[in-house]
Z-matrix of the N, CA and C atoms (Angstrom, degrees):
N
C 1 1.457
C 2 1.514 1 108.41
N 3 1.358 2 119.04 1 -40.94
C 4 1.459 3 121.86 2 178.81
C 5 1.511 4 109.45 3 -61.48
N 6 1.298 5 119.90 4 -35.91
C 7 1.469 6 123.33 5 179.21
C 8 1.562 7 109.20 6 -62.75
N 9 1.308 8 114.66 7 -43.24
C 10 1.481 9 120.10 8 -178.21
C 11 1.531 10 112.56 9 -71.14
N 12 1.357 11 116.36 10 -21.99
C 13 1.468 12 116.92 11 179.85
C 14 1.502 13 113.39 12 -104.98
N 15 1.352 14 116.86 13 17.84
C 16 1.436 15 122.24 14 171.96
C 17 1.545 16 112.32 15 86.62
N 18 1.353 17 118.41 16 22.67
C 19 1.449 18 118.30 17 179.08
C 20 1.512 19 112.13 18 -69.48
N 21 1.330 20 116.07 19 161.16
C 22 1.454 21 120.88 20 179.67
C 23 1.567 22 107.71 21 -74.44
N 24 1.333 23 114.68 22 166.63
C 25 1.419 24 119.07 23 178.31
C 26 1.558 25 112.55 24 -60.35
N 27 1.349 26 115.70 25 -37.21
C 28 1.444 27 119.53 26 176.65
C 29 1.542 28 112.37 27 -63.83
N 30 1.367 29 116.77 28 -40.22
C 31 1.438 30 120.87 29 179.07
C 32 1.536 31 111.90 30 -66.96
N 33 1.350 32 114.41 31 -40.63
C 34 1.476 33 118.95 32 178.82
C 35 1.555 34 109.04 33 -64.35
N 36 1.316 35 117.59 34 -45.51
C 37 1.488 36 121.98 35 179.77
C 38 1.555 37 109.78 36 -61.67
N 39 1.272 38 116.74 37 -42.92
C 40 1.479 39 120.62 38 -177.95
C 41 1.549 40 108.75 39 -67.79
N 42 1.303 41 119.24 40 -38.70
C 43 1.455 42 118.84 41 177.84
C 44 1.542 43 110.88 42 -65.97
N 45 1.319 44 117.45 43 -43.10
C 46 1.453 45 121.91 44 -179.93
C 47 1.517 46 110.87 45 -62.95
N 48 1.348 47 116.37 46 -43.01
C 49 1.504 48 120.01 47 178.54
C 50 1.489 49 110.56 48 -66.10
N 51 1.315 50 119.79 49 -39.26
C 52 1.466 51 123.23 50 179.41
C 53 1.526 52 110.28 51 -66.40
N 54 1.295 53 116.61 52 -41.82
C 55 1.469 54 119.56 53 179.95
C 56 1.560 55 110.55 54 -65.53
N 57 1.316 56 114.91 55 -40.23
C 58 1.452 57 118.89 56 178.21
C 59 1.558 58 110.89 57 -64.24
N 60 1.317 59 115.45 58 -43.64
C 61 1.463 60 120.00 59 -178.54
C 62 1.603 61 110.68 60 -63.45
N 63 1.356 62 113.22 61 -34.68
C 64 1.480 63 116.66 62 178.60
C 65 1.538 64 112.76 63 -66.96
N 66 1.329 65 116.34 64 -25.73
C 67 1.448 66 121.49 65 179.63
C 68 1.552 67 113.43 66 -82.94
N 69 1.308 68 118.56 67 -17.00
C 70 1.422 69 123.07 68 -177.94
C 71 1.516 70 110.27 69 -75.65
N 72 1.322 71 119.71 70 135.29
C 73 1.441 72 120.95 71 175.15
C 74 1.510 73 109.63 72 -66.50
N 75 1.299 74 117.42 73 147.02
C 76 1.444 75 122.38 74 -179.65
C 77 1.505 76 109.22 75 -59.03
N 78 1.323 77 117.18 76 134.53
C 79 1.466 78 121.92 77 174.87
C 80 1.516 79 113.80 78 83.75
N 81 1.358 80 119.41 79 2.23
C 82 1.458 81 121.29 80 -177.77
C 83 1.521 82 112.50 81 -66.37
N 84 1.325 83 116.01 82 -40.55
C 85 1.465 84 120.44 83 -177.73
C 86 1.523 85 107.69 84 -76.78
N 87 1.346 86 117.44 85 144.24
C 88 1.465 87 120.99 86 176.62
C 89 1.516 88 108.32 87 -67.97
N 90 1.333 89 114.48 88 125.57
C 91 1.429 90 119.14 89 179.20
C 92 1.534 91 113.98 90 -64.65
N 93 1.277 92 115.77 91 141.14
C 94 1.468 93 120.44 92 177.76
C 95 1.510 94 113.07 93 92.46
N 96 1.349 95 117.54 94 -15.51
C 97 1.471 96 117.38 95 178.25
C 98 1.467 97 109.74 96 -94.24
N 99 1.322 98 115.85 97 146.61
C 100 1.437 99 120.18 98 177.32
C 101 1.522 100 110.38 99 -77.11
N 102 1.304 101 118.25 100 139.44
C 103 1.460 102 119.18 101 178.44
C 104 1.537 103 108.12 102 -71.95
N 105 1.348 104 118.21 103 156.58
C 106 1.476 105 119.39 104 178.39
C 107 1.500 106 110.71 105 -57.27
N 108 1.324 107 116.66 106 150.37
C 109 1.433 108 121.20 107 -177.79
C 110 1.550 109 110.67 108 -52.77
N 111 1.348 110 113.72 109 136.74
C 112 1.428 111 119.47 110 -179.48
C 113 1.513 112 115.13 111 87.55
N 114 1.321 113 117.73 112 -6.77
C 115 1.496 114 120.39 113 179.28
C 116 1.525 115 109.77 114 -104.12
N 117 1.271 116 116.36 115 147.20
C 118 1.453 117 121.78 116 177.90
C 119 1.506 118 108.15 117 -79.97
N 120 1.358 119 115.88 118 147.46
C 121 1.452 120 119.20 119 176.36
C 122 1.530 121 111.57 120 -64.82
N 123 1.314 122 115.99 121 149.58
C 124 1.498 123 118.85 122 177.74
C 125 1.550 124 106.76 123 -67.76
N 126 1.359 125 115.52 124 145.54
C 127 1.443 126 117.39 125 178.81
C 128 1.508 127 112.08 126 -70.39
N 129 1.309 128 116.85 127 149.48
C 130 1.450 129 120.19 128 175.49
C 131 1.559 130 107.34 129 -99.77
N 132 1.303 131 117.56 130 -170.49
C 133 1.448 132 120.62 131 -176.34
C 134 1.515 133 113.30 132 -57.90
N 135 1.357 134 117.40 133 -27.07
C 136 1.448 135 118.88 134 -179.28
C 137 1.525 136 113.61 135 -84.34
N 138 1.366 137 116.03 136 -4.08
C 139 1.460 138 120.68 137 -178.75
C 140 1.518 139 111.06 138 93.36
N 141 1.341 140 118.07 139 -11.15
C 142 1.457 141 120.04 140 176.96
C 143 1.533 142 109.76 141 -88.55
N 144 1.318 143 115.96 142 154.63
C 145 1.452 144 119.27 143 -178.31
C 146 1.525 145 109.55 144 -71.32
N 147 1.295 146 118.36 145 150.55
C 148 1.438 147 123.36 146 176.43
C 149 1.505 148 107.04 147 -62.60
N 150 1.356 149 117.23 148 127.24
C 151 1.386 150 120.71 149 -178.00
C 152 1.501 151 114.43 150 78.59
N 153 1.308 152 118.23 151 -0.94
C 154 1.464 153 121.78 152 178.23
C 155 1.531 154 108.15 153 -73.30
N 156 1.319 155 114.00 154 143.47
C 157 1.444 156 116.73 155 178.79
C 158 1.508 157 111.82 156 -63.77
N 159 1.312 158 118.44 157 150.04
C 160 1.423 159 121.48 158 176.52
C 161 1.555 160 108.60 159 -64.06
N 162 1.288 161 116.41 160 147.57
C 163 1.458 162 117.15 161 179.15
C 164 1.471 163 110.61 162 -55.39
N 165 1.319 164 116.65 163 133.98
C 166 1.463 165 121.21 164 178.08
C 167 1.523 166 110.99 165 -83.63
N 168 1.289 167 115.06 166 143.10
C 169 1.464 168 118.26 167 175.09
C 170 1.538 169 109.01 168 -66.40
N 171 1.285 170 116.67 169 143.77
C 172 1.461 171 119.31 170 178.68
C 173 1.540 172 107.30 171 -70.25
N 174 1.364 173 115.20 172 158.02
C 175 1.458 174 118.59 173 178.04
C 176 1.527 175 112.51 174 -56.50
N 177 1.312 176 118.10 175 -33.15
C 178 1.444 177 121.37 176 -179.02
C 179 1.520 178 112.09 177 -89.25
N 180 1.331 179 116.02 178 -12.53
C 181 1.455 180 119.73 179 -176.89
C 182 1.509 181 116.09 180 80.59
N 183 1.320 182 115.87 181 0.02
C 184 1.456 183 121.06 182 -178.93
C 185 1.546 184 112.53 183 -79.79
N 186 1.316 185 116.97 184 110.83
C 187 1.465 186 120.31 185 174.39
C 188 1.542 187 104.10 186 -125.01
N 189 1.352 188 113.13 187 128.49
C 190 1.430 189 119.26 188 -177.73
C 191 1.547 190 107.57 189 -125.21
N 192 1.369 191 114.96 190 130.53
C 193 1.473 192 120.80 191 176.24
C 194 1.537 193 106.29 192 -127.84
N 195 1.296 194 113.10 193 144.78
C 196 1.467 195 119.31 194 177.03
C 197 1.485 196 109.71 195 -151.97
N 198 1.360 197 115.42 196 133.84
C 199 1.477 198 121.02 197 179.24
C 200 1.520 199 109.75 198 -97.37
N 201 1.329 200 118.60 199 133.34
C 202 1.438 201 124.47 200 179.82
C 203 1.482 202 109.19 201 -134.39
N 204 1.348 203 116.77 202 154.30
C 205 1.452 204 121.59 203 -179.55
C 206 1.523 205 108.74 204 -106.78
N 207 1.317 206 115.84 205 133.89
C 208 1.484 207 121.39 206 174.52
C 209 1.515 208 109.21 207 -68.67
N 210 1.315 209 116.31 208 122.13
C 211 1.490 210 119.59 209 -173.88
C 212 1.545 211 110.69 210 -111.66
N 213 1.349 212 118.19 211 -18.86
C 214 1.474 213 114.97 212 -176.44
C 215 1.544 214 108.90 213 -74.49
N 216 1.332 215 114.29 214 148.82
C 217 1.474 216 119.62 215 -170.21
C 218 1.538 217 115.07 216 -60.17
N 219 1.325 218 118.17 217 -33.03
C 220 1.487 219 118.44 218 -175.39
C 221 1.524 220 112.32 219 -97.62
N 222 1.338 221 117.74 220 -5.60
C 223 1.425 222 119.54 221 179.04
C 224 1.516 223 114.57 222 83.57
N 225 1.333 224 117.11 223 -157.59
C 226 1.462 225 123.15 224 -176.99
C 227 1.506 226 110.21 225 -88.75
N 228 1.366 227 115.08 226 80.07
C 229 1.454 228 120.58 227 176.31
C 230 1.524 229 109.71 228 -96.29
N 231 1.327 230 116.86 229 -165.81
C 232 1.471 231 122.57 230 -172.00
C 233 1.533 232 112.65 231 -57.69
N 234 1.254 233 120.92 232 -49.04
C 235 1.462 234 122.56 233 -174.88
C 236 1.540 235 110.07 234 -65.13
N 237 1.311 236 120.41 235 -53.37
C 238 1.443 237 118.95 236 178.49
C 239 1.527 238 112.59 237 -59.64
N 240 1.344 239 117.03 238 -39.80
C 241 1.482 240 120.61 239 179.34
C 242 1.517 241 108.75 240 -59.88
N 243 1.330 242 118.35 241 -42.97
C 244 1.463 243 119.05 242 -179.95
C 245 1.520 244 112.42 243 -66.37
N 246 1.349 245 116.42 244 -32.69
C 247 1.430 246 119.32 245 175.74
C 248 1.543 247 111.77 246 -64.94
N 249 1.344 248 115.01 247 -42.00
C 250 1.497 249 119.90 248 177.72
C 251 1.525 250 107.56 249 -61.82
N 252 1.333 251 118.93 250 -48.73
C 253 1.472 252 120.92 251 -177.56
C 254 1.502 253 110.19 252 -56.95
N 255 1.323 254 118.44 253 -43.37
C 256 1.435 255 121.45 254 -178.74
C 257 1.545 256 108.87 255 -64.06
N 258 1.292 257 116.30 256 -46.85
C 259 1.490 258 120.73 257 -177.11
C 260 1.585 259 109.65 258 -66.30
N 261 1.288 260 117.31 259 -36.33
C 262 1.469 261 121.06 260 -176.33
C 263 1.520 262 111.75 261 -75.99
N 264 1.294 263 116.76 262 -18.37
C 265 1.474 264 118.01 263 -177.60
C 266 1.523 265 114.79 264 -82.63
N 267 1.327 266 118.06 265 -4.60
C 268 1.435 267 119.58 266 -176.42
C 269 1.545 268 114.92 267 -96.22
N 270 1.326 269 117.99 268 13.69
C 271 1.430 270 122.62 269 -174.80
C 272 1.504 271 112.46 270 -117.73
N 273 1.322 272 116.29 271 165.83
C 274 1.468 273 120.84 272 177.35
C 275 1.494 274 112.75 273 -88.13
N 276 1.354 275 115.87 274 18.63
C 277 1.446 276 123.27 275 177.17
C 278 1.503 277 107.73 276 -143.22
N 279 1.328 278 116.18 277 159.29
C 280 1.503 279 121.38 278 176.32
C 281 1.558 280 105.97 279 -109.62
N 282 1.324 281 116.67 280 99.84
C 283 1.467 282 119.02 281 176.14
C 284 1.483 283 112.13 282 -61.78
N 285 1.307 284 117.72 283 157.11
C 286 1.464 285 122.40 284 174.77
C 287 1.493 286 109.61 285 -120.81
N 288 1.407 287 115.01 286 156.36
C 289 1.443 288 120.07 287 -178.91
C 290 1.529 289 105.30 288 -129.82
N 291 1.347 290 115.18 289 128.67
C 292 1.432 291 121.27 290 176.83
C 293 1.535 292 107.58 291 -121.95
N 294 1.340 293 115.06 292 132.82
C 295 1.493 294 119.87 293 175.95
C 296 1.525 295 107.18 294 -85.79
N 297 1.314 296 116.76 295 105.40
C 298 1.443 297 121.11 296 -179.67
C 299 1.525 298 112.75 297 -72.44
N 300 1.322 299 116.07 298 -21.89
C 301 1.477 300 122.19 299 -178.96
C 302 1.536 301 110.28 300 -71.65
N 303 1.296 302 117.30 301 -45.62
C 304 1.454 303 119.62 302 -176.08
C 305 1.559 304 112.60 303 -109.08
N 306 1.333 305 116.94 304 -1.63
C 307 1.459 306 119.59 305 175.06
C 308 1.511 307 116.23 306 82.09
N 309 1.344 308 118.93 307 4.86
C 310 1.445 309 120.85 308 -176.35
C 311 1.518 310 110.51 309 -89.39
N 312 1.297 311 114.38 310 148.15
C 313 1.486 312 121.88 311 -179.65
C 314 1.474 313 111.59 312 109.29
N 315 1.276 314 117.41 313 -177.07
C 316 1.464 315 129.71 314 9.29
C 317 1.510 316 111.71 315 -73.78
N 318 1.353 317 114.82 316 147.86
C 319 1.474 318 120.92 317 174.45
C 320 1.537 319 107.51 318 -119.23
N 321 1.301 320 116.54 319 137.12
C 322 1.440 321 117.20 320 174.97
C 323 1.502 322 112.30 321 -64.95
N 324 1.323 323 116.66 322 131.85
C 325 1.453 324 121.37 323 -172.37
C 326 1.576 325 111.70 324 -71.38
N 327 1.330 326 115.98 325 -6.10
C 328 1.482 327 118.60 326 177.09
C 329 1.522 328 111.28 327 -99.74
N 330 1.321 329 117.00 328 13.63
C 331 1.465 330 122.60 329 -179.86
C 332 1.546 331 109.28 330 -121.82
N 333 1.369 332 113.84 331 107.46
C 334 1.484 333 118.44 332 179.34
C 335 1.528 334 111.52 333 -62.61
N 336 1.294 335 118.19 334 -40.49
C 337 1.451 336 122.71 335 -177.89
C 338 1.559 337 107.68 336 -63.95
N 339 1.289 338 119.39 337 -47.03
C 340 1.441 339 122.39 338 178.20
C 341 1.532 340 113.23 339 -61.86
N 342 1.337 341 117.07 340 -39.83
C 343 1.436 342 121.21 341 178.63
C 344 1.528 343 111.13 342 -64.66
N 345 1.340 344 116.19 343 -44.83
C 346 1.481 345 120.56 344 179.18
C 347 1.555 346 110.54 345 -63.34
N 348 1.338 347 117.06 346 -34.10
C 349 1.433 348 121.41 347 -178.37
C 350 1.534 349 111.54 348 -68.25
N 351 1.314 350 116.91 349 -16.35
C 352 1.452 351 118.83 350 176.67
C 353 1.553 352 112.91 351 -64.93
N 354 1.329 353 114.37 352 -31.82
C 355 1.454 354 119.72 353 177.44
C 356 1.509 355 111.73 354 71.36
N 357 1.267 356 118.63 355 29.34
C 358 1.484 357 122.36 356 -175.89
C 359 1.523 358 111.20 357 -73.50
N 360 1.306 359 116.78 358 126.70
C 361 1.476 360 122.18 359 -179.59
C 362 1.536 361 108.03 360 -119.08
N 363 1.310 362 114.72 361 178.12
C 364 1.493 363 120.54 362 179.61
C 365 1.516 364 110.66 363 -50.18
N 366 1.307 365 116.19 364 136.68
C 367 1.450 366 127.55 365 176.70
C 368 1.548 367 113.33 366 77.01
N 369 1.351 368 119.64 367 1.40
C 370 1.433 369 120.02 368 171.29
C 371 1.477 370 110.37 369 -70.74
N 372 1.352 371 116.11 370 143.62
C 373 1.485 372 123.11 371 177.76
C 374 1.524 373 106.60 372 -95.22
N 375 1.338 374 115.58 373 125.53
C 376 1.466 375 120.67 374 176.98
C 377 1.530 376 109.60 375 -114.41
N 378 1.317 377 111.84 376 137.77
C 379 1.502 378 118.52 377 176.09
C 380 1.550 379 107.46 378 -100.31
N 381 1.302 380 114.28 379 121.86
C 382 1.475 381 121.27 380 175.15
C 383 1.509 382 106.52 381 -99.06
N 384 1.351 383 114.15 382 136.92
C 385 1.476 384 120.03 383 -176.44
C 386 1.511 385 108.21 384 -142.08
N 387 1.343 386 115.40 385 136.06
C 388 1.470 387 121.39 386 174.49
C 389 1.478 388 109.64 387 -147.19
N 390 1.333 389 116.39 388 154.91
C 391 1.454 390 123.40 389 177.81
C 392 1.492 391 108.59 390 -127.45
N 393 1.351 392 115.51 391 150.16
C 394 1.453 393 120.64 392 174.50
C 395 1.475 394 113.43 393 108.18
N 396 1.347 395 117.39 394 -178.60
C 397 1.465 396 121.34 395 -174.23
C 398 1.491 397 116.02 396 -60.79
N 399 1.378 398 117.75 397 -29.11
C 400 1.424 399 123.46 398 -179.47
C 401 1.517 400 114.82 399 -93.98
N 402 1.317 401 115.55 400 4.18
C 403 1.488 402 120.05 401 -171.49
C 404 1.503 403 114.14 402 -54.70
N 405 1.339 404 117.46 403 -50.68
C 406 1.448 405 119.50 404 -175.45
C 407 1.528 406 110.34 405 -65.05
N 408 1.317 407 118.69 406 -44.08
C 409 1.467 408 121.58 407 179.46
C 410 1.541 409 110.68 408 -60.64
N 411 1.302 410 116.11 409 -45.15
C 412 1.474 411 121.91 410 -178.46
C 413 1.537 412 111.17 411 -62.57
N 414 1.300 413 116.76 412 -47.64
C 415 1.472 414 120.09 413 179.40
C 416 1.474 415 110.95 414 -64.71
N 417 1.371 416 118.32 415 -42.90
C 418 1.452 417 120.78 416 177.27
C 419 1.475 418 113.96 417 -58.43
N 420 1.357 419 116.46 418 -43.27
C 421 1.426 420 122.51 419 -178.74
C 422 1.521 421 112.12 420 -63.34
N 423 1.344 422 114.86 421 -43.76
C 424 1.486 423 119.83 422 178.87
C 425 1.524 424 111.16 423 -69.49
N 426 1.320 425 117.02 424 -40.26
C 427 1.451 426 119.95 425 179.63
C 428 1.526 427 110.74 426 -61.98
N 429 1.350 428 115.59 427 -41.03
C 430 1.452 429 117.53 428 179.96
C 431 1.505 430 113.06 429 -62.20
N 432 1.371 431 117.42 430 -39.90
C 433 1.439 432 122.02 431 176.06
C 434 1.531 433 112.50 432 -59.84
N 435 1.325 434 116.26 433 -45.77
C 436 1.460 435 122.04 434 -176.44
C 437 1.549 436 109.30 435 -71.05
N 438 1.300 437 117.05 436 -44.32
C 439 1.455 438 118.79 437 -179.29
C 440 1.519 439 112.39 438 -66.75
N 441 1.334 440 117.39 439 -27.17
C 442 1.436 441 122.24 440 176.20
C 443 1.537 442 112.65 441 -78.06
N 444 1.292 443 116.73 442 -8.55
C 445 1.486 444 120.88 443 -178.29
C 446 1.481 445 112.20 444 73.41
N 447 1.365 446 118.53 445 20.60
C 448 1.458 447 122.97 446 -179.82
C 449 1.501 448 111.29 447 57.64
N 450 1.352 449 116.46 448 25.40
C 451 1.458 450 120.42 449 -179.99
C 452 1.505 451 113.89 450 77.31
N 453 1.318 452 118.01 451 10.87
C 454 1.467 453 122.30 452 -176.58
C 455 1.535 454 111.81 453 -98.55
N 456 1.284 455 119.15 454 -9.42
C 457 1.484 456 119.60 455 -176.36
C 458 1.471 457 111.40 456 -87.75
């Protein structure tokens, strides 16, 4: 998706690596080994990649998390994912989405591929997270879309 929207080579590579990592079962990669160059580390039990740096605090210290339930009948398919990407792109932060029901994520909310890789279906609980001065507004906007069922309910 980043390639189609004019993303840089690094952005496209990061999106592809993130989407691939989201598809890997937890614990599949051998712990302690570095992933091949260009690949994202496999997520550990906390959802962060092995060897990935701890999340940095935002300059303003604003971190907002909110759990929402997918209510639309078909779940997070292409159309709702594209709505999230569009909504997530208007902020000074990149919110993340984690599927608490199946343990997948976090996925950057501005990556359609990563969002689809979550495999979120009806009644899955998603955790929205953002950091920075726009965090609350970004999380509220995404939560409203999800709680409304993207107009499909």
